[in-house]
All heavy atoms as a GROMACS GRO file, in nm:
protein
  569
    1MET      N    1   9.825  10.994  13.518
    1MET     CA    2   9.903  10.956  13.398
    1MET      C    3   9.987  10.838  13.436
    1MET      O    4  10.019  10.819  13.543
    1MET     CB    5   9.997  11.072  13.369
    1MET     CG    6   9.949  11.186  13.288
    1MET     SD    7  10.062  11.313  13.246
    1MET     CE    8  10.115  11.381  13.390
    2THR      N    9  10.004  10.759  13.327
    2THR     CA   10  10.090  10.644  13.339
    2THR      C   11  10.227  10.677  13.314
    2THR      O   12  10.260  10.778  13.272
    2THR     CB   13  10.046  10.529  13.250
    2THR    OG1   14  10.068  10.571  13.116
    2THR    CG2   15   9.905  10.488  13.267
    3ASN      N   16  10.329  10.589  13.366
    3ASN     CA   17  10.468  10.613  13.349
    3ASN      C   18  10.524  10.564  13.222
    3ASN      O   19  10.626  10.602  13.175
    3ASN     CB   20  10.555  10.554  13.463
    3ASN     CG   21  10.522  10.630  13.590
    3ASN    OD1   22  10.485  10.749  13.587
    3ASN    ND2   23  10.521  10.555  13.705
    4SER      N   24  10.456  10.469  13.154
    4SER     CA   25  10.511  10.407  13.037
    4SER      C   26  10.466  10.495  12.917
    4SER      O   27  10.354  10.547  12.901
    4SER     CB   28  10.459  10.265  13.023
    4SER     OG   29  10.318  10.260  13.004
    5VAL      N   30  10.563  10.508  12.822
    5VAL     CA   31  10.539  10.581  12.690
    5VAL      C   32  10.509  10.486  12.586
    5VAL      O   33  10.574  10.382  12.568
    5VAL     CB   34  10.654  10.667  12.651
    5VAL    CG1   35  10.643  10.741  12.516
    5VAL    CG2   36  10.682  10.768  12.761
    6PRO      N   37  10.397  10.507  12.508
    6PRO     CA   38  10.366  10.410  12.403
    6PRO      C   39  10.479  10.395  12.298
    6PRO      O   40  10.552  10.501  12.280
    6PRO     CB   41  10.236  10.474  12.333
    6PRO     CG   42  10.170  10.550  12.449
    6PRO     CD   43  10.300  10.609  12.516
    7ARG      N   44  10.487  10.289  12.226
    7ARG     CA   45  10.581  10.274  12.120
    7ARG      C   46  10.541  10.357  12.011
    7ARG      O   47  10.420  10.383  11.977
    7ARG     CB   48  10.592  10.121  12.075
    7ARG     CG   49  10.648  10.034  12.186
    7ARG     CD   50  10.632   9.892  12.147
    7ARG     NE   51  10.497   9.852  12.130
    7ARG     CZ   52  10.446   9.750  12.072
    7ARG    NH1   53  10.530   9.673  11.993
    7ARG    NH2   54  10.321   9.727  12.058
    8GLN      N   55  10.644  10.405  11.926
    8GLN     CA   56  10.616  10.499  11.807
    8GLN      C   57  10.536  10.414  11.721
    8GLN      O   58  10.556  10.296  11.686
    8GLN     CB   59  10.748  10.539  11.747
    8GLN     CG   60  10.727  10.634  11.639
    8GLN     CD   61  10.859  10.681  11.579
    8GLN    OE1   62  10.966  10.612  11.580
    8GLN    NE2   63  10.862  10.817  11.553
    9TYR      N   64  10.430  10.483  11.656
    9TYR     CA   65  10.343  10.423  11.553
    9TYR      C   66  10.248  10.310  11.608
    9TYR      O   67  10.173  10.244  11.536
    9TYR     CB   68  10.419  10.363  11.437
    9TYR     CG   69  10.509  10.470  11.373
    9TYR    CD1   70  10.642  10.427  11.343
    9TYR    CD2   71  10.475  10.594  11.342
    9TYR    CE1   72  10.740  10.522  11.307
    9TYR    CE2   73  10.563  10.682  11.288
    9TYR     CZ   74  10.691  10.653  11.274
    9TYR     OH   75  10.787  10.737  11.214
   10SER      N   76  10.236  10.300  11.748
   10SER     CA   77  10.138  10.207  11.793
   10SER      C   78  10.008  10.271  11.797
   10SER      O   79   9.992  10.401  11.800
   10SER     CB   80  10.179  10.167  11.936
   10SER     OG   81  10.187  10.274  12.025
   11LEU      N   82   9.901  10.180  11.801
   11LEU     CA   83   9.770  10.234  11.817
   11LEU      C   84   9.738  10.261  11.965
   11LEU      O   85   9.763  10.171  12.052
   11LEU     CB   86   9.663  10.139  11.762
   11LEU     CG   87   9.683  10.105  11.612
   11LEU    CD1   88   9.576  10.000  11.572
   11LEU    CD2   89   9.645  10.232  11.531
   12VAL      N   90   9.683  10.378  11.997
   12VAL     CA   91   9.665  10.418  12.142
   12VAL      C   92   9.523  10.478  12.152
   12VAL      O   93   9.443  10.499  12.065
   12VAL     CB   94   9.766  10.530  12.181
   12VAL    CG1   95   9.906  10.469  12.173
   12VAL    CG2   96   9.758  10.651  12.101
   13LYS      N   97   9.485  10.485  12.276
   13LYS     CA   98   9.361  10.551  12.316
   13LYS      C   99   9.398  10.662  12.425
   13LYS      O  100   9.495  10.642  12.505
   13LYS     CB  101   9.261  10.460  12.367
   13LYS     CG  102   9.299  10.386  12.492
   13LYS     CD  103   9.183  10.285  12.538
   13LYS     CE  104   9.238  10.190  12.640
   13LYS     NZ  105   9.146  10.083  12.665
   14PHE      N  106   9.323  10.766  12.432
   14PHE     CA  107   9.344  10.875  12.527
   14PHE      C  108   9.272  10.840  12.659
   14PHE      O  109   9.165  10.797  12.660
   14PHE     CB  110   9.283  11.012  12.471
   14PHE     CG  111   9.273  11.127  12.566
   14PHE    CD1  112   9.408  11.182  12.606
   14PHE    CD2  113   9.166  11.169  12.626
   14PHE    CE1  114   9.408  11.289  12.690
   14PHE    CE2  115   9.178  11.286  12.708
   14PHE     CZ  116   9.288  11.334  12.739
   15THR      N  117   9.350  10.852  12.766
   15THR     CA  118   9.296  10.820  12.913
   15THR      C  119   9.335  10.932  12.999
   15THR      O  120   9.439  10.936  13.058
   15THR     CB  121   9.361  10.685  12.956
   15THR    OG1  122   9.494  10.692  12.945
   15THR    CG2  123   9.313  10.569  12.870
   16PRO      N  124   9.248  11.027  13.015
   16PRO     CA  125   9.266  11.133  13.116
   16PRO      C  126   9.277  11.084  13.253
   16PRO      O  127   9.221  10.995  13.292
   16PRO     CB  128   9.145  11.227  13.092
   16PRO     CG  129   9.039  11.133  13.049
   16PRO     CD  130   9.107  11.024  12.967
   17ALA      N  131   9.372  11.138  13.328
   17ALA     CA  132   9.405  11.102  13.457
   17ALA      C  133   9.330  11.195  13.574
   17ALA      O  134   9.321  11.137  13.679
   17ALA     CB  135   9.556  11.110  13.489
   18THR      N  136   9.283  11.311  13.526
   18THR     CA  137   9.209  11.388  13.612
   18THR      C  138   9.090  11.457  13.554
   18THR      O  139   9.064  11.440  13.417
   18THR     CB  140   9.308  11.513  13.652
   18THR    OG1  141   9.338  11.598  13.532
   18THR    CG2  142   9.432  11.469  13.714
   19ASP      N  143   8.999  11.508  13.623
   19ASP     CA  144   8.884  11.577  13.570
   19ASP      C  145   8.918  11.686  13.467
   19ASP      O  146   8.854  11.705  13.372
   19ASP     CB  147   8.791  11.620  13.682
   19ASP     CG  148   8.727  11.518  13.762
   19ASP    OD1  149   8.720  11.407  13.708
   19ASP    OD2  150   8.682  11.548  13.882
   20TYR      N  151   9.034  11.749  13.497
   20TYR     CA  152   9.070  11.868  13.420
   20TYR      C  153   9.116  11.811  13.286
   20TYR      O  154   9.081  11.870  13.191
   20TYR     CB  155   9.193  11.937  13.486
   20TYR     CG  156   9.244  12.052  13.403
   20TYR    CD1  157   9.185  12.162  13.392
   20TYR    CD2  158   9.371  12.038  13.329
   20TYR    CE1  159   9.234  12.275  13.303
   20TYR    CE2  160   9.424  12.129  13.255
   20TYR     CZ  161   9.347  12.255  13.241
   20TYR     OH  162   9.401  12.351  13.168
   21GLU      N  163   9.194  11.704  13.283
   21GLU     CA  164   9.240  11.637  13.160
   21GLU      C  165   9.116  11.590  13.080
   21GLU      O  166   9.123  11.573  12.957
   21GLU     CB  167   9.332  11.536  13.180
   21GLU     CG  168   9.468  11.580  13.226
   21GLU     CD  169   9.561  11.481  13.273
   21GLU    OE1  170   9.533  11.364  13.293
   21GLU    OE2  171   9.680  11.524  13.309
   22ALA      N  172   9.012  11.550  13.141
   22ALA     CA  173   8.888  11.493  13.074
   22ALA      C  174   8.819  11.606  12.997
   22ALA      O  175   8.743  11.576  12.907
   22ALA     CB  176   8.796  11.431  13.180
   23GLN      N  177   8.855  11.733  13.026
   23GLN     CA  178   8.796  11.853  12.952
   23GLN      C  179   8.890  11.894  12.830
   23GLN      O  180   8.852  11.980  12.761
   23GLN     CB  181   8.771  11.954  13.040
   23GLN     CG  182   8.675  11.936  13.155
   23GLN     CD  183   8.662  12.048  13.256
   23GLN    OE1  184   8.706  12.151  13.233
   23GLN    NE2  185   8.608  12.014  13.373
   24TYR      N  186   8.999  11.823  12.805
   24TYR     CA  187   9.078  11.849  12.689
   24TYR      C  188   9.005  11.838  12.561
   24TYR      O  189   8.911  11.747  12.561
   24TYR     CB  190   9.198  11.763  12.688
   24TYR     CG  191   9.307  11.786  12.790
   24TYR    CD1  192   9.417  11.704  12.792
   24TYR    CD2  193   9.308  11.896  12.871
   24TYR    CE1  194   9.524  11.730  12.881
   24TYR    CE2  195   9.403  11.919  12.960
   24TYR     CZ  196   9.520  11.833  12.970
   24TYR     OH  197   9.623  11.857  13.055
   25PRO      N  198   9.032  11.910  12.454
   25PRO     CA  199   8.967  11.902  12.334
   25PRO      C  200   8.998  11.783  12.243
   25PRO      O  201   9.028  11.794  12.133
   25PRO     CB  202   8.990  12.026  12.262
   25PRO     CG  203   9.136  12.063  12.310
   25PRO     CD  204   9.136  12.015  12.461
   26ILE      N  205   8.998  11.662  12.310
   26ILE     CA  206   9.032  11.538  12.238
   26ILE      C  207   8.941  11.427  12.290
   26ILE      O  208   8.926  11.423  12.418
   26ILE     CB  209   9.187  11.504  12.260
   26ILE    CG1  210   9.225  11.385  12.174
   26ILE    CG2  211   9.218  11.476  12.401
   26ILE    CD1  212   9.369  11.358  12.165
   27GLU      N  213   8.880  11.348  12.211
   27GLU     CA  214   8.784  11.252  12.264
   27GLU      C  215   8.846  11.126  12.313
   27GLU      O  216   8.940  11.078  12.253
   27GLU     CB  217   8.686  11.210  12.147
   27GLU     CG  218   8.599  11.321  12.095
   27GLU     CD  219   8.522  11.268  11.977
   27GLU    OE1  220   8.445  11.167  11.994
   27GLU    OE2  221   8.537  11.335  11.862
   28GLU      N  222   8.782  11.060  12.411
   28GLU     CA  223   8.823  10.936  12.471
   28GLU      C  224   8.767  10.838  12.369
   28GLU      O  225   8.662  10.843  12.308
   28GLU     CB  226   8.763  10.920  12.597
   28GLU     CG  227   8.820  10.999  12.714
   28GLU     CD  228   8.774  10.980  12.842
   28GLU    OE1  229   8.797  10.853  12.895
   28GLU    OE2  230   8.716  11.060  12.914
   29GLY      N  231   8.821  10.714  12.372
   29GLY     CA  232   8.771  10.607  12.294
   29GLY      C  233   8.797  10.603  12.143
   29GLY      O  234   8.749  10.512  12.076
   30VAL      N  235   8.864  10.704  12.100
   30VAL     CA  236   8.903  10.710  11.954
   30VAL      C  237   9.035  10.645  11.938
   30VAL      O  238   9.126  10.677  12.001
   30VAL     CB  239   8.889  10.856  11.913
   30VAL    CG1  240   8.941  10.858  11.762
   30VAL    CG2  241   8.759  10.910  11.922
   31VAL      N  242   9.055  10.562  11.838
   31VAL     CA  243   9.181  10.498  11.808
   31VAL      C  244   9.268  10.607  11.736
   31VAL      O  245   9.229  10.664  11.644
   31VAL     CB  246   9.157  10.380  11.722
   31VAL    CG1  247   9.304  10.326  11.682
   31VAL    CG2  248   9.082  10.273  11.793
   32ARG      N  249   9.391  10.613  11.790
   32ARG     CA  250   9.489  10.720  11.741
   32ARG      C  251   9.617  10.642  11.710
   32ARG      O  252   9.652  10.532  11.772
   32ARG     CB  253   9.514  10.822  11.834
   32ARG     CG  254   9.387  10.907  11.856
   32ARG     CD  255   9.410  11.035  11.929
   32ARG     NE  256   9.291  11.113  11.911
   32ARG     CZ  257   9.170  11.098  11.978
   32ARG    NH1  258   9.160  11.003  12.057
   32ARG    NH2  259   9.081  11.185  11.970
   33ILE      N  260   9.703  10.703  11.624
   33ILE     CA  261   9.836  10.655  11.607
   33ILE      C  262   9.933  10.741  11.689
   33ILE      O  263   9.928  10.860  11.661
   33ILE     CB  264   9.864  10.646  11.460
   33ILE    CG1  265   9.765  10.573  11.373
   33ILE    CG2  266  10.003  10.608  11.435
   33ILE    CD1  267   9.774  10.588  11.224
   34PHE      N  268  10.017  10.687  11.762
   34PHE     CA  269  10.117  10.758  11.847
   34PHE      C  270  10.241  10.777  11.761
   34PHE      O  271  10.307  10.676  11.727
   34PHE     CB  272  10.147  10.678  11.964
   34PHE     CG  273  10.236  10.753  12.074
   34PHE    CD1  274  10.181  10.843  12.159
   34PHE    CD2  275  10.371  10.726  12.058
   34PHE    CE1  276  10.262  10.900  12.247
   34PHE    CE2  277  10.459  10.795  12.155
   34PHE     CZ  278  10.399  10.875  12.250
   35PHE      N  279  10.271  10.902  11.736
   35PHE     CA  280  10.391  10.936  11.641
   35PHE      C  281  10.514  10.963  11.737
   35PHE      O  282  10.612  10.942  11.686
   35PHE     CB  283  10.364  11.062  11.561
   35PHE     CG  284  10.272  11.022  11.434
   35PHE    CD1  285  10.143  11.032  11.448
   35PHE    CD2  286  10.346  10.990  11.318
   35PHE    CE1  287  10.072  11.000  11.334
   35PHE    CE2  288  10.268  10.953  11.202
   35PHE     CZ  289  10.130  10.955  11.216
   36GLY      N  290  10.498  10.987  11.856
   36GLY     CA  291  10.614  10.994  11.951
   36GLY      C  292  10.612  11.128  12.026
   36GLY      O  293  10.533  11.215  12.000
   37GLU      N  294  10.718  11.152  12.108
   37GLU     CA  295  10.742  11.256  12.185
   37GLU      C  296  10.798  11.367  12.099
   37GLU      O  297  10.870  11.349  12.014
   37GLU     CB  298  10.844  11.220  12.300
   37GLU     CG  299  10.862  11.332  12.400
   37GLU     CD  300  10.948  11.297  12.523
   37GLU    OE1  301  11.049  11.263  12.500
   37GLU    OE2  302  10.890  11.280  12.627
   38ILE      N  303  10.756  11.490  12.134
   38ILE     CA  304  10.803  11.620  12.076
   38ILE      C  305  10.944  11.644  12.141
   38ILE      O  306  10.947  11.671  12.266
   38ILE     CB  307  10.707  11.736  12.098
   38ILE    CG1  308  10.568  11.696  12.034
   38ILE    CG2  309  10.760  11.860  12.018
   38ILE    CD1  310  10.462  11.798  12.068
   39SER      N  311  11.050  11.658  12.056
   39SER     CA  312  11.184  11.676  12.109
   39SER      C  313  11.196  11.796  12.186
   39SER      O  314  11.273  11.806  12.283
   39SER     CB  315  11.289  11.685  11.984
   39SER     OG  316  11.276  11.567  11.919
   40ASN      N  317  11.126  11.916  12.149
   40ASN     CA  318  11.145  12.037  12.223
   40ASN      C  319  11.045  12.059  12.339
   40ASN      O  320  11.032  12.154  12.404
   40ASN     CB  321  11.129  12.159  12.125
   40ASN     CG  322  11.227  12.159  12.017
   40ASN    OD1  323  11.294  12.065  11.996
   40ASN    ND2  324  11.240  12.271  11.948
   41MET      N  325  10.960  11.948  12.359
   41MET     CA  326  10.860  11.953  12.458
   41MET      C  327  10.859  11.809  12.540
   41MET      O  328  10.761  11.739  12.510
   41MET     CB  329  10.718  11.972  12.404
   41MET     CG  330  10.701  12.125  12.357
   41MET     SD  331  10.542  12.143  12.276
   41MET     CE  332  10.436  12.130  12.425
   42PRO      N  333  10.969  11.773  12.611
   42PRO     CA  334  10.966  11.650  12.667
   42PRO      C  335  10.843  11.623  12.746
   42PRO      O  336  10.783  11.698  12.817
   42PRO     CB  337  11.095  11.659  12.771
   42PRO     CG  338  11.174  11.763  12.704
   42PRO     CD  339  11.079  11.858  12.640
   43GLY      N  340  10.783  11.508  12.738
   43GLY     CA  341  10.675  11.468  12.802
   43GLY      C  342  10.543  11.490  12.723
   43GLY      O  343  10.431  11.456  12.768
   44HIS      N  344  10.555  11.543  12.603
   44HIS     CA  345  10.437  11.577  12.532
   44HIS      C  346  10.455  11.506  12.394
   44HIS      O  347  10.565  11.478  12.349
   44HIS     CB  348  10.422  11.734  12.503
   44HIS     CG  349  10.401  11.797  12.631
   44HIS    ND1  350  10.501  11.833  12.727
   44HIS    CD2  351  10.290  11.852  12.694
   44HIS    CE1  352  10.461  11.899  12.825
   44HIS    NE2  353  10.330  11.914  12.808
   45CYS      N  354  10.342  11.484  12.326
   45CYS     CA  355  10.353  11.401  12.200
   45CYS      C  356  10.264  11.445  12.090
   45CYS      O  357  10.197  11.548  12.103
   45CYS     CB  358  10.310  11.253  12.234
   45CYS     SG  359  10.134  11.249  12.289
   46VAL      N  360  10.276  11.380  11.974
   46VAL     CA  361  10.194  11.395  11.858
   46VAL      C  362  10.120  11.258  11.835
   46VAL      O  363  10.186  11.160  11.834
   46VAL     CB  364  10.288  11.441  11.738
   46VAL    CG1  365  10.202  11.447  11.613
   46VAL    CG2  366  10.360  11.560  11.764
   47VAL      N  367   9.988  11.272  11.817
   47VAL     CA  368   9.916  11.168  11.775
   47VAL      C  369   9.825  11.201  11.658
   47VAL      O  370   9.792  11.324  11.638
   47VAL     CB  371   9.820  11.104  11.891
   47VAL    CG1  372   9.906  11.061  12.002
   47VAL    CG2  373   9.724  11.215  11.941
   48ALA      N  374   9.770  11.104  11.582
   48ALA     CA  375   9.675  11.123  11.478
   48ALA      C  376   9.550  11.036  11.494
   48ALA      O  377   9.559  10.926  11.536
   48ALA     CB  378   9.744  11.099  11.330
   49ASP      N  379   9.444  11.095  11.459
   49ASP     CA  380   9.314  11.018  11.457
   49ASP      C  381   9.333  10.910  11.346
   49ASP      O  382   9.362  10.948  11.233
   49ASP     CB  383   9.192  11.108  11.427
   49ASP     CG  384   9.055  11.040  11.432
   49ASP    OD1  385   9.038  10.941  11.363
   49ASP    OD2  386   8.984  11.090  11.509
   50HIS      N  387   9.317  10.792  11.382
   50HIS     CA  388   9.329  10.677  11.293
   50HIS      C  389   9.248  10.671  11.172
   50HIS      O  390   9.294  10.657  11.050
   50HIS     CB  391   9.319  10.535  11.374
   50HIS     CG  392   9.338  10.412  11.286
   50HIS    ND1  393   9.241  10.359  11.204
   50HIS    CD2  394   9.451  10.341  11.276
   50HIS    CE1  395   9.303  10.247  11.148
   50HIS    NE2  396   9.425  10.243  11.190
   51LYS      N  397   9.122  10.723  11.182
   51LYS     CA  398   9.035  10.719  11.065
   51LYS      C  399   9.023  10.852  11.002
   51LYS      O  400   9.033  10.864  10.880
   51LYS     CB  401   8.876  10.693  11.121
   51LYS     CG  402   8.868  10.541  11.152
   51LYS     CD  403   8.726  10.504  11.188
   51LYS     CE  404   8.708  10.359  11.235
   51LYS     NZ  405   8.573  10.330  11.272
   52ALA      N  406   9.027  10.959  11.072
   52ALA     CA  407   9.009  11.101  11.018
   52ALA      C  408   9.137  11.156  10.973
   52ALA      O  409   9.142  11.252  10.881
   52ALA     CB  410   8.940  11.191  11.108
   53GLY      N  411   9.245  11.114  11.026
   53GLY     CA  412   9.379  11.164  10.994
   53GLY      C  413   9.416  11.298  11.057
   53GLY      O  414   9.519  11.353  11.037
   54ARG      N  415   9.319  11.344  11.136
   54ARG     CA  416   9.346  11.480  11.206
   54ARG      C  417   9.470  11.452  11.305
   54ARG      O  418   9.474  11.357  11.386
   54ARG     CB  419   9.226  11.522  11.288
   54ARG     CG  420   9.236  11.647  11.360
   54ARG     CD  421   9.109  11.694  11.417
   54ARG     NE  422   9.036  11.760  11.304
   54ARG     CZ  423   8.905  11.756  11.298
   54ARG    NH1  424   8.828  11.703  11.396
   54ARG    NH2  425   8.835  11.806  11.192
   55MET      N  426   9.546  11.549  11.316
   55MET     CA  427   9.672  11.552  11.394
   55MET      C  428   9.650  11.627  11.528
   55MET      O  429   9.586  11.737  11.521
   55MET     CB  430   9.787  11.608  11.335
   55MET     CG  431   9.837  11.542  11.196
   55MET     SD  432   9.908  11.381  11.226
   55MET     CE  433  10.058  11.419  11.300
   56TYR      N  434   9.712  11.580  11.638
   56TYR     CA  435   9.683  11.650  11.765
   56TYR      C  436   9.829  11.647  11.829
   56TYR      O  437   9.910  11.564  11.829
   56TYR     CB  438   9.595  11.563  11.862
   56TYR     CG  439   9.458  11.556  11.816
   56TYR    CD1  440   9.415  11.458  11.733
   56TYR    CD2  441   9.362  11.651  11.860
   56TYR    CE1  442   9.284  11.451  11.708
   56TYR    CE2  443   9.234  11.647  11.818
   56TYR     CZ  444   9.191  11.545  11.741
   56TYR     OH  445   9.070  11.545  11.691
   57SER      N  446   9.865  11.754  11.879
   57SER     CA  447  10.003  11.776  11.946
   57SER      C  448   9.994  11.854  12.083
   57SER      O  449   9.906  11.927  12.096
   57SER     CB  450  10.104  11.843  11.849
   57SER     OG  451  10.061  11.981  11.832
   58GLY      N  452  10.101  11.817  12.162
   58GLY     CA  453  10.116  11.892  12.285
   58GLY      C  454  10.047  11.825  12.404
   58GLY      O  455  10.031  11.872  12.514
   59PHE      N  456   9.985  11.712  12.382
   59PHE     CA  457   9.919  11.637  12.482
   59PHE      C  458  10.021  11.553  12.559
   59PHE      O  459  10.132  11.516  12.504
   59PHE     CB  460   9.805  11.538  12.446
   59PHE     CG  461   9.694  11.626  12.397
   59PHE    CD1  462   9.669  11.652  12.251
   59PHE    CD2  463   9.600  11.667  12.479
   59PHE    CE1  464   9.566  11.726  12.201
   59PHE    CE2  465   9.492  11.751  12.437
   59PHE     CZ  466   9.478  11.774  12.301
   60TYR      N  467  10.009  11.526  12.691
   60TYR     CA  468  10.096  11.448  12.773
   60TYR      C  469  10.106  11.294  12.725
   60TYR      O  470  10.003  11.244  12.695
   60TYR     CB  471  10.066  11.440  12.915
   60TYR     CG  472  10.065  11.565  12.994
   60TYR    CD1  473   9.951  11.637  13.036
   60TYR    CD2  474  10.181  11.646  12.995
   60TYR    CE1  475   9.949  11.757  13.094
   60TYR    CE2  476  10.189  11.761  13.073
   60TYR     CZ  477  10.079  11.819  13.117
   60TYR     OH  478  10.085  11.953  13.180
   61THR      N  479  10.233  11.251  12.704
   61THR     CA  480  10.248  11.117  12.658
   61THR      C  481  10.192  11.018  12.747
   61THR      O  482  10.132  10.910  12.702
   61THR     CB  483  10.394  11.088  12.654
   61THR    OG1  484  10.453  11.107  12.772
   61THR    CG2  485  10.470  11.160  12.548
   62GLY      N  486  10.179  11.056  12.879
   62GLY     CA  487  10.127  10.961  12.976
   62GLY      C  488   9.979  10.951  12.970
   62GLY      O  489   9.907  10.857  13.042
   63ASN      N  490   9.914  11.034  12.893
   63ASN     CA  491   9.761  11.016  12.879
   63ASN      C  492   9.729  10.926  12.761
   63ASN      O  493   9.610  10.911  12.736
   63ASN     CB  494   9.702  11.152  12.854
   63ASN     CG  495   9.692  11.247  12.972
   63ASN    OD1  496   9.736  11.362  12.959
   63ASN    ND2  497   9.649  11.197  13.088
   64PHE      N  498   9.821  10.846  12.702
   64PHE     CA  499   9.793  10.768  12.598
   64PHE      C  500   9.846  10.634  12.634
   64PHE      O  501   9.936  10.599  12.684
   64PHE     CB  502   9.856  10.819  12.463
   64PHE     CG  503   9.782  10.944  12.416
   64PHE    CD1  504   9.845  11.061  12.454
   64PHE    CD2  505   9.682  10.931  12.334
   64PHE    CE1  506   9.790  11.179  12.412
   64PHE    CE2  507   9.618  11.061  12.293
   64PHE     CZ  508   9.678  11.186  12.329
   65VAL      N  509   9.758  10.531  12.620
   65VAL     CA  510   9.790  10.392  12.635
   65VAL      C  511   9.763  10.307  12.515
   65VAL      O  512   9.670  10.315  12.437
   65VAL     CB  513   9.687  10.325  12.753
   65VAL    CG1  514   9.705  10.192  12.780
   65VAL    CG2  515   9.693  10.418  12.879
   66GLU      N  516   9.871  10.218  12.497
   66GLU     CA  517   9.853  10.127  12.364
   66GLU      C  518   9.740  10.037  12.390
   66GLU      O  519   9.706   9.990  12.492
   66GLU     CB  520   9.989  10.035  12.363
   66GLU     CG  521  10.104  10.114  12.315
   66GLU     CD  522  10.216  10.030  12.276
   66GLU    OE1  523  10.183   9.908  12.216
   66GLU    OE2  524  10.329  10.059  12.315
   67LEU      N  525   9.682  10.019  12.280
   67LEU     CA  526   9.565   9.930  12.262
   67LEU      C  527   9.619   9.778  12.283
   67LEU      O  528   9.725   9.743  12.242
   67LEU     CB  529   9.495   9.937  12.142
   67LEU     CG  530   9.422  10.074  12.106
   67LEU    CD1  531   9.356  10.057  11.970
   67LEU    CD2  532   9.320  10.114  12.214
   68ALA      N  533   9.535   9.700  12.346
   68ALA     CA  534   9.572   9.558  12.363
   68ALA      C  535   9.538   9.488  12.226
   68ALA      O  536   9.462   9.543  12.144
   68ALA     CB  537   9.472   9.494  12.471
   69ASN      N  538   9.603   9.377  12.198
   69ASN     CA  539   9.573   9.311  12.067
   69ASN      C  540   9.424   9.289  12.038
   69ASN      O  541   9.394   9.295  11.925
   69ASN     CB  542   9.643   9.174  12.064
   69ASN     CG  543   9.800   9.198  12.051
   69ASN    OD1  544   9.842   9.303  12.008
   69ASN    ND2  545   9.873   9.103  12.095
   70ASP      N  546   9.355   9.262  12.143
   70ASP     CA  547   9.209   9.236  12.123
   70ASP      C  548   9.121   9.359  12.085
   70ASP      O  549   9.013   9.359  12.052
   70ASP     CB  550   9.148   9.156  12.222
   70ASP     CG  551   9.156   9.224  12.358
   70ASP    OD1  552   9.221   9.317  12.374
   70ASP    OD2  553   9.076   9.178  12.453
   71GLU      N  554   9.194   9.482  12.112
   71GLU     CA  555   9.124   9.607  12.085
   71GLU      C  556   9.141   9.657  11.947
   71GLU      O  557   9.087   9.761  11.905
   71GLU     CB  558   9.172   9.722  12.194
   71GLU     CG  559   9.126   9.685  12.333
   71GLU     CD  560   9.179   9.782  12.422
   71GLU    OE1  561   9.301   9.790  12.452
   71GLU    OE2  562   9.098   9.875  12.467
   72THR      N  563   9.231   9.601  11.873
   72THR     CA  564   9.273   9.641  11.745
   72THR      C  565   9.183   9.587  11.632
   72THR      O  566   9.129   9.485  11.650
   72THR     CB  567   9.430   9.628  11.704
   72THR    OG1  568   9.442   9.484  11.707
   72THR    CG2  569   9.513   9.690  11.802
   0.00000   0.00000   0.00000
């Protein structure tokens, strides 16, 4: 996991840090919108699939990295 938290509403991608995290029910390489950290679950966040609109919650904030400008 990385130490930086993506900015709210930024476009992000899921980047698992371990083999265990790679088995999470969320695909790598899909563009998502980072909604932010869950207040009652520090270190966990809410994201949405950019195209499908499907929401995901409870994943570690450190597993999401903002896209670079050339990736958007």
